[in-house]
N, C-alpha and C positions, 0 to 999 in steps of 0.2 A: 557194553563191552569195550575195553580199551586196549591199547597196545601193551601197556604194562600187565594187564590181566592175561593176555595171550602169552606174553613172555613168562609169566608165572606158571603157565601150563606147559611150558617147554617149547614154545614156538618162537621163531625168529623170522623177520621179514626177508623175502627172497629178492627184493629189489636191490640191485647192485650199483645204483647211481650214487654219486657223492653225497646227496642229501639223504640217503637211506640209512646212514649210521644211526640216526635217531629219528625215524620217520614218525609223523603223526599218524594216528590210526586212520584218519580220513584220507591220508595219502597212500599208505601201504595197504594193499588189498590182497596180497598173496603171502602166506606164511608157510614155513615148513617146520615140522617137529624135529627136535634135535636127536631123538631116539628112533632107531629103526625098529620095525617089528621083528619078531623072531625069524620069520621067513625072508627078511631083507626088504620088505615093503616100506616105502616112505609114506608119511602122512602129511598132506597139504590141507590148508584151510584157505578159502577165498571168500571175500565178501565184495561183490560188485559194487562199485561206488554208487551211492544214492539208493541202494536197495537194502531194506532192513532184514536181510537174512544172510547166512553164510552156508557154504557147502564144503563138505569134507570129501577128499578123494585121495587115491594112491598115486595119482599123476598130477603134474604141476598145472596143466591147463586142460581140464577135461572138456571135450567138445560134445561128447555123447552123454545123454542122461544116465545110461547104465554105468558110466565111469564114476558117477557121484553116488557114494553109499549113504550119505546123510545130508539133509538140508534142515537147518534150524534157525530160529530167530536170533538176531544179534543180542537180544535182551534175555534170552533163555539160557542162562548159565548151566543149570542142572542138565538140560538136554544136550548141551555141547559136551559137558564132561562125560555124560553117559555114552555119547557117540564116540568119543575118544576111547573110552574103555571097551566098547563093542568092537572098534576097529582092531585094537590089539588082541582081543580075545579071538576074533576071526582069523588073525594071522599068526596064531601060535604063541602069543604073549609078547612081552616087552623084550627087545633085543639089546644090542649094543649101541653106543652113540654113533650117529651118522658121520661119515667122513667129512672133513672140512672141504668145502669147495674152494678151489683156487680160482681167483678172479684175475682176469687180465685187464690191466689198466691201459687204456689207449694213450699213447704218447705220440705226438706228431714227429714225423721224420725231420731231423735237422742235419743239414749238410755241414761237414767239417770244411772250413775254409782255409 
């Protein structure tokens, strides 16, 4: 599974650092789908670095096992696509595009002299 494959499925990396504009799959570990479910739920996919599996959730950083609705191998593309389809089916179908997140860029304070 690669970054370009996840992008082809509609995911984008959620890392907002300067190097995240084109992250390598080994560096980006959390992605968000660009389409909301019909009930407004977001779809996130995470793959902890160094672990050969990914987990799908409706929240960005699931801490509890019940927040993860699917866990699949990184190499099992049919299972991942089936999990995505099941997520949207469980949430009423495919909705509208997710709103763009506005990122704040940190700029150091400069005094006017």
